[in-house]
N, C-alpha and C positions, 0 to 999 in steps of 0.2 A: 685842947680840941675847941673848947669855947669860942676862939679866935676864928675859926673856918664857919662858924654858922652866921657870922655877920660879913655879910659879902661886900659890905662897903670897907671894910677893914683893909687896909693897906696890906697887909701879911697874906691875907686871903687872895687878893687880887693878883700879889705875885706868886702865890701856889699855881693859883690857874693859867697863869701865863707862862709858867715852868713846863707843865702839864702839856698844855697844846703846842709848845715846842717840842716836847719830846715826841708827841705823835705825830707832827707834821714830818719827823725824822724816819719815820718806820711807816711804809704804805701798808696799811689793813685793810684788806678790800674781802668782802665775803665773796665764798666761790675760788679763793686763791690756794694753793699751797705754800702753808709757810713752816717753817721748823721752832718747834717749842724744845726748850730744855728740862727734863726732868728733874722736879726741885722738891718730889716727896713722892714716899711709896707706901702704900697700907698693903694690907690682905687681899682687898678687891679693887684698889684703885692707884691710879697714878697720876699726879697733878704736875702740870706743866705751868713754866713759867715761858710766856711771851710778850717781848718787849714791845711797850704799845698798847698793851690791853688792862684795863682797869682788876680785873680780878684773874683768876687761875683756873683754865679749862682742867677739865677731869676726864681722863680715859679709864673705860673697862679694863683691867688687868688682864681679864681673859681674852680680850680683841687683839692684844700684842700677842699674845701666847699662841693664839690661833694662826698667826699670821707668820710663825716661825721667830719672832720676836723676842724670846725669853733671853738671849743673850743680852740686850741691849737695854733691858729694864734694869737699870741702875742709875744711881744719883750722878747728874751732869751730862748722861747722854743726850746726845740732840736727836730729837725724831722728827721726821716732815708730818704733818697734819693739814687736812682738809678744813679751813675755815668756814663752817657752815653757817653759822649766826654770830654777830658778835654780841647779842643780847638777845635770849630769847624769852618767853612769857614770864619766865622766873628771874629772869634778868641776869642769867649764866650764860657764859661762853659756849657753843655747843662747835667742838670740834670732830675729825673721825680720821684716824691713822689707816683704816682700811681702804677708804675712798682715794685719800692720797696716794697710796699706794698704786691702785689702779690707775689714775691718772698719770703718774711720775712712769709707768710702768707702760701706759700704751706710748708716751711722748719717748721711752726708749726704744719702741719698736717701731715706732714711725723713722725715728733717725736710722736705725739699722737698716731699714727697708728702702729708703731712700740712697743709702748709701752702697745697698745691694751687700750687706755685711753678715756673716753669721752670727747666730746668737746662741747662747747656752742653755739647754734646759734639761729637764729630765722627765720620763713617761712614767706618769704616777697611776693610771689606771686605763681600763679599755671601756669603749663606748661603741655604741651603734655605728657601725661606719668607719671606725679608726681608734684612735687613742686620744686621751689627753694629756698636754705637756705643759708643765710648770716652767716660766721662765727662771731661773734661779737668781738673776739680778734683782727682778721686781716681784716676784712672785703671780706674774699673770697667767692666766692659762690658756693655753692655744689649742686647736684642734690638729692632730695628725691624721688624713686618711689612710686606709688601708694600702692602698696604692702605693704611698707615698713613704713607708715604712722600710723598703729595702728594695735594691735593683733588681731581687728575685723574689720569688715566694717563700715566704718563711709559715711554716707550720705552728712553730712555737717561738715567741718571741719573750719568755721570762727570763732569759738572758738580758734583755733590754731595759726592763723596768728598772725604774730609780737609779738608773746610772748617767750622772753627768755628761752630755754629749752636744754636739753642735748640731744643728737645725738651721733650715732656709727659708725665710720667711717669704713666702709664695702669694699671700694673698691679705689685704687688709680691708675690714669694714667698720669705718670709723661711726657712722649712725648707729648699727648695731653692737659695736663694741667687740667685734668677732676677728680674730686671727687664725691665719691657716700655715701650717709650715711642712716644711718636707725633709725628711732624711736622707730619703733616695737620691736627693740633689747632690747633698754634702758627698755622698760615696762617690757618685759617678763623677762629680768634679776632681776628689782625689784619684780615681782611674783614670781621667783623662790626662792629668800631670804625670802620672805614671807611665800610661802609655806614652804620652809624648816622648818622654824620656826615653824608652825602652825604642820607639822608630828611628829616634835619631842617630840609631847604631847602625842601620840598615842602609846602603846605597844601592841603586840598580845594577844588576851584574853580579851583584854578590852570590856566594852558593851556601845555602844551608844545610847542613850535615844532621841527618837522621831526623828530621821532624815526624812527629807521630800523628799517625790518623785520627782522629778523633770521631769522624761521621760524615754522614753525605746526603745531599738533595737532589733534584733532577739538573739542577745548573752547576753542579759540582762537589768538590770534597775539600774539607775542613782539616786544616792540620794545626796541631799544638807545635810551638817552636820554644824550646829549652823553658817549658812549663810559664812563659811570661808573656808570650802573645799566639793568637789564633789568628792564621791568615786561611785565605780561600784560594783554590786551585780551581779557574772555572773548567768547566767542561771540554771547550775548545780546546786548553791548554794542559789538558791530561795526557794526549796521545794525537800522533800525526796520524793514525789510522780511527776510522769514522767509530765511535762509541754511545752506547744509548744511554748509559748510567755508570757512574765512577764505581760501583760494585763489580762491574765486569772486569777491572784492572787491580783495585785498593782491597783489602781487608782492615777492618778496624782493629787498632793497635799496632798495624806495621810502621817499619820506619823507613822514610825515603828522603833522598837530596832533593835541595828545590833550587829553585834560581829566581832570585828577584828580579821581577819586570817593571814593575811601576811602586812609588814610593809617594801616598799623598797626605801631607803633613795635616791637612786641613780636616780632612775625614778621619786622620788617624788609621789609615789602611794601608797594607803593604800586600802587593799581588806579586802571586808568583807562579812558576810553570815549572811542570816537570818534562815536557816533551823538549823543550828547549836545551837541556843537557844531553839529549840526543841528536846525531847528525840528521837534519831535514833532506827527506827522501828527494824533493823537490828539486835540489840544488843537481841532480843528474838526469833531470827528467830530457834531457837531448838526448840520452842515450834511447828515447823512441823517437818511431817516425812517422810521418803522416801517411795516410790511406795504407796501412800496413794494419793487419790482423793481428790480435792480442788475444790471450786468454785471460779473463779477469774473473773475479770473486763477487759473488752479490752479497753484500754485508746489512743491505736495508731495504727494503722495500716500502714506497710512499705510494700516495694516491697518484702523484704525478711522473711517478716512474722508479726507479731503482739505483741506490749508491753500491757503485762497484769499486772494488779495489784491484788496483795495477800490480803493486805490491803491498808488504806491510807499510802502513803509514801513508801511503798514496792512493787518495780516495777520487773519485770522481762521479758526476751523476750522469746515467743512463735515462734521458727523461723520455716521457711514454712518445713522444712523436717520431722517436727513432728506434722503438721495438719493431713495426711492421711496416711494410711497404702498403698495404690495402686496408690495414684495421687501425684508424686514427685515432678512434679511443679506447682500445684494449687498454686493460690494467695490466700492469705488471706481474700482478698477484696470480694471473691466469696463465702466465708463461713462466713463471720462475719462482723461486723460493730461496730463504736465506742459506746460502753454501754452497749454491748452483755454481759452478764454474762455467761460462760461455766467451763465445767466441764475439768480439768488438773491433770496430774499426775507429782507430783514432783520426778524429777530424780536424780538431783544431787544439794547440798549445801555446797558451800566452804566460809566459812565464813571469811578467811583471805582474798580471791579475791572479797567479797562482791559479789557473784554469786549464783543465783538461777536456774536451768535449769528445765524447764517444758515442759510436752508432753499433746497433745490432743488426739493422734492415740491411745496410750498405755489406755486411756477409754474405748476403743472398742475391741473386740474381734479380734485376728490375722487373717485376712481372708486368710493367706497363710496356716496356721495351720488347718483353718477348711477346705481349697481347698486341702490340702494333705490327710486328713481324707475320703473325699467324691472322688477324683480323684486320687488315686497314681499314680506312674510311670507305664507306658505302657498301661494306661488308655485310650479308645478313648472317646473324648469329641468333643462337637458339639459349634462352635462361629460364631463370625461375625468379618470381616476386618474392622479396624477402623481407621488404620494409616499404612502408606507404605512409606518407604524411600530408599536408593539407593539399600541396601542390605537385606531387610527383610519386614516383615510383622509384624502387632501386631493384634491378634485375642484375640478379647473380648470374655472369655467364656460365655456360655449360664448357666444363673442360680448365675453368680456372676458378683462383679463387679470388675474384674482382666483382666487385658491384658497381654496375652501371647507372647512371642517370637518366631516369626517365621523365621530362617534364609533362605536365599535363596538355600543354599545346602541342605535343607532340604524340598524342595519343590517337587522333583522329582527324579527318578532313572535313568532316560533315557537323558535327555537332559541339557543343561548348565543353571545352576540355575539362573544366572543373567537375561538368555533370557526369561526363565519358568515367573519371577518374574512380567514381562510387561503385561501380561494377566489378572493379579490380578487387583482389584479395590475396593472401599471403598462400604463395603454393602454386598461383596460375604459371602456367607454362606458355612464354611467348615468342614470337619471331619478331626479332628486333634489326634496325640497321642500325650501324655504327656509323654517327655523325662526326663526333668530336674526339681526339685524345690530347689531353693535356698530361705529357709526363712529367713537367717541373710541377704541377700541382696534384697528381696522382687522381687525374680525375678523368671518366670516359663518359661521354654522352650520347644517349640512343634514342632511335625514335621507331614508334610503333605504324603510324599513320605512311611512314616514306616507305614502307613496306608494300603499300599499295598503289594504283596509278591514283594520280591526283584528279579528281572529277572536275577542277578549276583549269587542267589543260583542254579541255573540251573548246575553251574560247581563245585558245592561242591562235586560231588563225579568223578570229572576229575583232570586229573593228567597231567604233564607235558610229553610229546612226544605221547599223546594218540591222536588218530585219530578220526576226526567229519565230520561230512558232513555237509557242509552250501551252502545256497543259494546266489548267486550270485545279489544283489541289483541295483547296477550299478556302471560303471567304468569311469576313466578318463585316463591321460596319466600316471600317476604315481602310481596308486595304484586301488584295487578292492575292492570294500565295500560289506559286506558280512551278513549274517545273519546265525548262526547255527539253523539247524530244531531242533524245540520246545523250542526255547529261545526268547525272546522279543529284545534283543539288537544285535545292529550293531557293526559290527568292521570293522578294513581296514587290508589289507593285501598288504604292499608294493612292489612295482615294482622288487625289490631284492629277494623277497621272492616268486615269482610266479614259478619259474622253476631253477633247476641246472644248464642248458644250456641256459647262456645268449641270445641268439639267440631266445629262447622260451620265456625266460620272459619278455612277450609284455601283458599289459593289453586289446589290442586289439583283442587278440585271442579269447576272449569272447565278448558276445552280452548280457548278462543279463538276469538272468532267469535261467540259467544253476543252476545244483546241482554237487558239487565236494567234493572232501576229501581234507582235509589238516590236519595238527598236529598242536597239542597246542604248541608253542616255550616257552611262558611264561607264569604263573599265580600266581599272588600275590592277596590273598582275602584282604589283611588289605588296601592296595591302589586300590583296585579293579581295577586290571590290568590284561589283557588277549592279546596275540601276537600270531596272527594265522600265518602258514608259509605251502606254498604247496611244496616248494623247501627241507624244514624239511623231510616232508613225502617220499620225493621221497630218500633221501638220506638214511632214514630208511630203505624204500624197497631194495635198491641197498648193503645196508650193509648184512640184512638178505638174500639176494641170495646171494651175493659173501661169505658167511658164510656157504649157504647150497650148491653149486654147484662148488664152486672153486675159485683161484686165482682173483685176480683185473685185471691179464692181459688176462683174456679168452674172457673179453668183454672190455676192455680200448678204443678200436677205436668205439666203436660203439654209438648212441645215445643212453641215458639211456631207453627213451621208446622202441628202439627195443630190449635192450639187455632184457627188461623184457620180452618182449611177446615171444623171443627164449626160455627162462626159462621156461614161461608156457607152450611150446608145449615139452619140455623133459619132464617134471613134467606128460603130457599127456601119451607120449610114455612110460615111466616107468610105467606108470598105466596098 
């Protein structure tokens, strides 16, 4: 030993070179997992030999036992350890088998996760929200959520505890060192594989014998085939007849034959039909004739009409518009009930679209044709107000069940129609004139004012510039309100039309009740429009006077009223 104390001794230098050479061959780095060979075992410790280290690392024997490595505690056995410190404060090498196991375990998990491979584990205990799973190969602990234990709810999982089984890695958190696994995905993948093999046996058109009814919903019925496959028969594939729910046809536990109508290998689904095992009643639809009356059975009533059955399996819709001639918004519920047999006319047959249109109203006489025969246009009829809206009345004509349309503009000649509408109420009796009959639209228009003489007819023999006498009814700051003598209509003469001289164009000159002359300035029979003017009458009289007695200059500086008086005096002198 003395020779090694002298560092300048050739033997000492030779040993140093040999040691450094050996250390360079073995990469010894802190934080790395390396293998150590058990060189010595005591009651409490295990001593390891690691090539490249000057001293033997020591492990607590209980650490190895707690890791489940009791069978590895034997001389010559190699075990992985994490090299934490090459030399601590005491000059000893610090290693950990437990930490090495965790690191190697995580690497194994990452590899399995990236390759999408299952891992072997066992459920060791329960915890909040699920269970703890131990990775059999590395001993790493993972979390199994309760929702991932099985593909169906389990009240008891005792039979799964500590049993080696496959799990799928569904989540890894390297920062936190957490791993999440699923047992349900393994079960589902196995079932998919099995189901795919089963579905391969079925082809479109196959007949399945004795499928058992297992359950139903609003959209169809579920059948089990040979205890290996569940299939759905959609509601529309149960029967050619219209049904509301599968329980109308099937009972749980019954066995029925099915026909395969679809096979989806991607979704692992087989579609089946019961009705397609029977003849399609639509195939002999040609036995029915258009425009002929048939007795049908009401099988279902909806807001928009009623479904009716021509024969078992042959169902069509009776739309609400075809229920009645004159009640367009009537509900089928008010007319029929399920099970009623009613008469209908077939109006359309479309074999390609599998559609049959029927009508109930066509079995009855068209009341609008009968109405036209009895009450042609311009006939005065009696009726009762049965409804009212913002702009019109609906009058039910006596001796019929038809509601005629009466617009507010046809209520009166004199007042505003909307204002006049306010005084009418349901139950009022009216005499109205038939104005229009539209049989195709099932609409009749009537009028109230047309039953009276139109006061505007007073102007039928009148013309523009003609002089008429009116009575002043009332005045305001801007106009006169007048009524022609012999007429029942009131008109307005604006301030600008009262006189030629602006100073005389004052409504205040009149007190009301006076009779004055004026001229018709505008007359439009189509628009029922009349404009009256006193000013126009003065202009006409002035023109006539000037033409008769001289130039305009003879009286241009005089008010027209004075000129008119002077002209009248001259006429008297001439006489």
